[in-house]
N, C-alpha and C positions, 0 to 999 in steps of 0.2 A: 182435523181431517184425518190424521194418521190413525187415531184410535177407531174411527168409523171403518176404515179399511180392514183393520184386524178383527173388528166385531163382525163384519160381514163374512170375512174369510173363515172365522171359526164356526159360523153357523152353516157355511157351505163347504165344509170339509177341509178347506185350505189347500187343495191339491195344486192349483196354479201358483199360489205363493210359495209352496214347498219346492216345486220344480224350478221356479224363477230364482229362488235363493240358492238352490243346489247348482244350477248351471250358470248363474250370474247374468241372467237375462231379465228384462223388466217383465213384471207380472202382466202388464197390459198387452204386450206382444204375445205372450203365451195364451192369454184369453182369446185374442183375435185369431191366432192360429188355430186354436181349438174350435172356434165357431166356424171358420172357413173350412177346416177339414171335415167338420160335422156335416156341412152342406154338400161338399163334394163326394163324400163317402157314405152318404145317407145315414149318418148317425153312429157309425161304428166307433168313433173315439169316445162315445159315452160309456161303452163297455170298459175301455181303458181307464176312464175317469173313476168309475165305481170300484174297479180293482185297486187303483191307487188309494182311494179313500178307505177301503177296507184294510189295506196293508198298513196305511198310516195309523188307523185306529188301533190295530193289533199292536203295532210298535209302541204307540203311546201307552197302551194298557200294560204292556210288559215292562216298560220303563217305570211306570207308577208303582207297579207291584214290586219291582225290584227295590225301589227306594223305600217302600213300606216295610219290606222284610229287613232291610238294613237298619231301619229306625227302631225296630224292636230290640 
């Protein structure tokens, strides 16, 4: 069951998991909060979600590049 969670998270950017691990809150509560906030604010947290996904991908890319440079 554990590997299914991470397979889904990797395909969906992993923003909720990242925030949950960072703040020490369960991923389920972050997802529920995100859904409720999206309903109450007419979808504006979606913009935050995509900004976080973009930032996390840039961070991951720079870390991979840094390790490749040191491996040479």
